[in-house]
Every structure is written in structure tokens, then in C-alpha cells.
N, C-alpha and C positions, 0 to 999 in steps of 0.2 A: 145792930156793931157799926160796918161799914160806913152807916152816914153818922152817928156821934163819931169817928175814926176821925172824917172830913170832915164837917163841921168842925170839928176842932184845927184840922191842920190850914183851914182857909182860914180862919181868927188868926192861927201865926201866920200864912203868908203875908195878911192885909194891916198885920204888925211889923212884919222886919221886915216884907216885898224881897227877896232875894231871888234866885233864880230855884238854888234848891228846893226852897218852901213852895215854891212852885211847881216845883216836878211833883215831888212828894203830894202833894195836894191834888194835881194831877191822876193821879196815878194812883188813889185811890179812893179818885170819881170814876175812873175806870173802871176801877173793881166791883165799884158799884156796882153799875152801869151790870157791868157783866151778870150778875147776879139776879138784875131785874131780865135779862135776858134768857137765863136758868130756870126761871120762875114759869114763863109761858112753853118749856122746851115741849109739855106737854101737845100743845095746840102743831108744833112744827116738825122738823127736826133738824131744820135749821137755824133752829133760834138755839138752838147748841152747841154748832163752829160757829155764831154770830159771837156766843156767849164766850168760849172758848179763846177766840181770836180776838174778841177786846180785854180778856183777863189777862192776855201773855202781852199785851202790850202795856196795862198796866204795869206789869210785874219786870216788863221789860223797863220801862221808864222810874221806875223804883229800881230795880239794879242802879244805870245811868246816873241813879242822884250819888248813891252809896261809892261808886267808882268814882265821881267827882268829886267828892267829901273826903274822900282816903288819901288822893290823886295830891289833893292843896295840902291837905295837911302832910305826906311825906317828903311833896315839894318843895315848902315857903316855912319847912320849921326844921330847926336843925334836927337834923337824930340822935337819936342819947346810944345815950350804949348800958344798958342794964343788968347787973350781976346776981 
């Protein structure tokens, strides 16, 4: 599932070439890599720690992309009053 998402966001990044698209692509790549580390957790316990760390970095990059998108929208677009 994550590999399909990564390939989709990779295609999107190659098409639009924006920083947000790149950040989302790398975040899903890191989430995919973290799941590979979780597969090998049974061999050695340090794979669990590495997997969790890589997963945290992936989620932080995804959060940074979302925050960047919202800040750009709120700063550069005129605020609208919705009633």
C-alpha cells in the first residue's frame, strides 16, 4: 500500500517539481522504509527503534509539508469571511 502511495507521489513530484510535492514524496518513502525495518524486528530489537525513528521523521516531514501549505494559503490569499 505504501509503495503504491510512494509511486503515486513520485509521479506527482516529477510532474509538478514543487517543494511540497518533494516533501510528501520523501515522507511516504520514509514511512515505507520504516515498515521494512519493522519486518526485521524479530531478528534484532534495534530494528524496532530504527523503524520508529524513521517513521517519526517521515511523519514530521509530512507535517511540515502540511503546515507549509496552510501557511502559504493563509498568508498569500485574502481572508474570506464565511457566515
